[in-house]
C-alpha positions in Angstrom: -2.7 49.8 -4.2 -5.4 47.6 -2.5 -3.3 45.0 -0.7 -6.3 43.1 0.5 -7.5 42.7 -3.1 -4.0 41.8 -4.3 -3.6 39.2 -1.5 -6.9 37.7 -2.3 -6.1 37.5 -6.0 -2.7 35.9 -5.2 -4.4 33.3 -3.0 -7.0 32.5 -5.7 -4.3 32.2 -8.3 -2.3 29.8 -6.1 -5.3 27.6 -5.4 -6.3 27.5 -9.1 -2.7 26.6 -10.1 -2.6 23.9 -7.4 -6.0 22.5 -8.5 -4.9 22.5 -12.2 -1.7 20.8 -11.3 -3.5 18.1 -9.3 -6.0 17.6 -12.2 -3.2 17.2 -14.7 -1.3 14.8 -12.4 -4.3 12.7 -11.7 -5.3 12.6 -15.4 -1.7 11.6 -16.4 -1.7 8.9 -13.8 -5.1 7.5 -14.9 -4.0 7.6 -18.6 -0.9 5.6 -17.6 -2.9 2.8 -15.9 -5.0 0.1 -17.5 -7.8 -1.2 -15.3 -10.6 -3.7 -15.2 -13.4 -3.9 -12.6 -14.9 -7.3 -11.9 -17.4 -8.9 -9.6 -17.0 -12.6 -8.5 -20.7 -12.6 -7.6 -21.8 -11.9 -11.2 -18.9 -13.0 -13.3 -16.8 -16.1 -13.8 -13.7 -14.9 -11.9 -11.1 -17.5 -11.1 -7.5 -18.1 -10.3 -5.5 -20.4 -12.5 -2.1 -22.2 -12.2 -2.0 -25.6 -14.0 -3.7 -27.1 -17.0 -5.7 -30.3 -17.1 -2.4 -32.3 -17.4 -1.0 -30.7 -14.3 1.4 -28.4 -16.1 1.7 -24.7 -15.2 0.0 -22.5 -17.9 2.9 -20.0 -17.7 1.5 -17.7 -20.4 -1.9 -16.1 -21.0 -1.9 -17.6 -24.5 -1.8 -21.1 -23.0 -4.6 -20.3 -20.6 -6.7 -18.8 -23.4 -6.1 -21.9 -25.6 -7.2 -24.4 -22.9 -10.3 -22.4 -22.0 -11.3 -22.3 -25.6 -11.3 -26.1 -25.7 -13.9 -25.9 -23.0 -15.9 -23.4 -25.0 -15.0 -20.6 -22.6 -14.0 -17.1 -23.9 -11.3 -15.3 -22.0 -12.3 -11.6 -21.6 -9.7 -10.6 -19.0 -6.5 -12.1 -17.6 -3.5 -10.9 -15.6 -0.7 -12.5 -13.7 -1.7 -12.8 -10.1 1.2 -13.1 -7.7 4.9 -13.9 -7.5 6.4 -17.3 -8.2 9.4 -19.5 -7.9 11.8 -20.8 -10.7 9.5 -23.8 -11.3 6.5 -21.5 -11.8 5.0 -22.6 -8.4 3.4 -19.9 -6.3 5.4 -17.9 -3.9 3.2 -18.0 -0.8 -0.4 -19.1 -0.4 -2.4 -20.4 -3.3 -5.9 -21.9 -2.9 -7.9 -23.3 -5.8 -11.4 -24.7 -5.5 -11.1 -24.7 -1.7 -7.9 -26.8 -1.9 -4.6 -25.3 -0.6 -2.0 -26.1 -3.2 0.8 -23.9 -1.7 1.0 -22.9 2.0 1.0 -19.4 3.3 4.4 -17.8 3.8 4.7 -15.8 7.1 8.5 -15.7 7.2 10.8 -12.8 6.7 13.0 -12.3 3.6 14.3 -10.1 0.9 12.4 -8.7 -2.1 9.0 -7.1 -2.7 7.1 -10.1 -1.5 8.4 -9.7 2.0 7.9 -6.0 2.3 5.5 -5.5 5.2 2.7 -5.8 5.4 2.2 -8.2 2.6 -1.2 -9.7 2.0 -3.7 -12.1 0.5 -6.3 -11.6 -2.2 -9.1 -14.2 -1.8 -12.6 -15.1 -2.9 -14.8 -16.9 -0.4 -17.6 -19.4 -0.8 -20.1 -16.5 -1.1 -18.0 -15.2 -4.0 -17.0 -12.1 -2.0 -13.6 -10.7 -2.9 -11.3 -9.6 -0.1 -7.8 -8.3 0.4 -6.3 -8.5 3.9 -2.9 -8.4 5.6 -1.2 -11.8 5.7 -1.4 -12.0 9.5 -5.1 -11.3 9.4 -5.9 -14.1 6.9 -7.7 -17.2 8.3 -8.7 -20.2 6.2 -11.9 -21.4 7.7 -12.5 -23.9 4.9 -14.6 -21.4 3.0 -11.9 -19.9 0.9 -12.5 -20.8 -2.7 -9.5 -19.0 -4.3 -6.5 -17.2 -2.8 -3.2 -15.8 -3.8 -0.6 -14.2 -1.6 1.8 -11.4 -2.6 3.4 -8.2 -1.3 3.6 -5.6 -0.4 0.2 -4.2 0.4 -0.3 -1.0 -1.6 -3.1 0.5 0.5 -3.7 -0.6 4.1 -7.0 0.3 5.9 -7.3 3.3 3.6 -3.7 4.5 3.9 -0.8 4.3 1.4 1.8 1.9 2.7 4.2 4.0 4.8 7.2 2.2 3.3 6.6 4.1 0.0 8.2 7.4 -0.8 6.5 10.1 -2.9 8.7 11.0 -5.9 10.7 7.7 -5.6 12.9 6.9 -8.6 12.2 3.2 -8.1 10.2 2.8 -11.3 8.8 -0.4 -12.9 5.8 -1.8 -14.7 3.5 -2.9 -11.9 0.2 -4.6 -11.5 -2.1 -5.1 -8.5 -5.6 -5.4 -7.2 -7.9 -3.4 -4.9 -11.3 -3.7 -3.3 -13.6 -0.9 -4.3 -16.3 0.6 -2.0 -19.0 -1.4 -3.7 -17.0 -4.6 -2.9 -16.1 -5.2 -6.5 -12.4 -5.7 -7.3 -10.4 -3.5 -9.6 -7.3 -5.0 -11.3 -4.8 -2.5 -12.7 -1.5 -2.5 -14.5 0.7 0.5 -15.4 1.3 1.0 -19.1 4.7 2.5 -18.4 7.1 2.5 -15.4 5.7 3.8 -12.1 6.8 4.0 -8.5 5.1 2.2 -5.6 3.7 5.5 -4.1 2.0 6.6 -7.3 0.6 3.2 -8.0 -0.8 2.9 -4.5 -2.3 6.4 -4.8 -4.2 5.3 -7.9 -6.0 2.7 -5.8 -6.5 5.0 -2.9 -8.1 7.6 -5.2 -10.6 5.0 -6.4 -11.7 4.6 -2.7 -9.9 1.2 -2.1 -9.4 0.6 1.6 -7.1 -2.3 0.8 -5.0 -2.9 -2.3 -2.3 -5.5 -3.1 0.8 -5.4 -5.3 0.9 -8.5 -7.5 4.1 -8.2 -9.5 6.4 -6.0 -11.5 8.3 -5.9 -14.8 7.0 -9.4 -15.9 3.4 -8.2 -15.6 1.0 -8.7 -18.5 -2.7 -8.0 -19.1 -5.1 -9.4 -21.6 -8.1 -7.0 -22.1 -9.2 -7.0 -25.7 -12.3 -4.7 -25.0 -9.8 -2.0 -24.3 -7.6 -3.0 -27.2 -4.9 -4.2 -24.9 -3.8 -7.8 -25.9 -0.7 -9.3 -24.2 -0.7 -13.1 -24.4 2.9 -13.9 -23.6 4.4 -14.4 -20.2 6.2 -16.9 -18.0 4.1 -16.9 -14.8 2.8 -18.8 -11.9 -0.7 -18.0 -10.8 -3.0 -16.0 -13.1 -6.4 -14.5 -12.7 -9.0 -14.7 -15.4 -12.6 -13.7 -16.2 -14.5 -15.8 -18.8 -17.8 -16.0 -20.4 -19.5 -18.8 -22.4 -18.0 -19.0 -25.9 -19.7 -20.0 -29.1 
């Protein structure tokens, strides 16, 4: 028996099996996640909280209806951060350069306070950024911002708080900054743990990604035949185009 040839064959077999398993795992993960990539520089990407009467939109349906009265067509929407019982933002919220809810740097219980938490913002140059809360600075040039937590990916690494294979499963949505500086929004179609959700963003090349919320999460994306218009949210993010 040629042991060298046998050993080589075994090694190749193991590598092929590992590669196939990784491929299947990645494909399954991708199939389980709905995503939308946007650019604030070329698209009408905004954060929303209250309608023209000062009442929280709460649902994607309410947001869509009001936008239609302004002849704007909603092409994508998603809840964009945690909120209190009165639908006010938990943590920082900036809209049209105006701070409508202050940043929260305190400690507490729940996902929002898992460290590091972070801020997703769009500046005056329409650049999308995600950073750790302690690194955020409002220089008066922040057009939109929402705070949430925890960070999923931090400086290219999965948050060390997460455990691979964790049984802490839930519907989850989040946002990440891609290498080309566009922002990808994603929501799991079925329950997923933090580690696998963070790995999705990392595999896309996101250096930083932020968890937005969990089981309440909804996404409106008709171009992918995914239409959820219910909800009871605080802040939402939406992309619109001129309607007819």
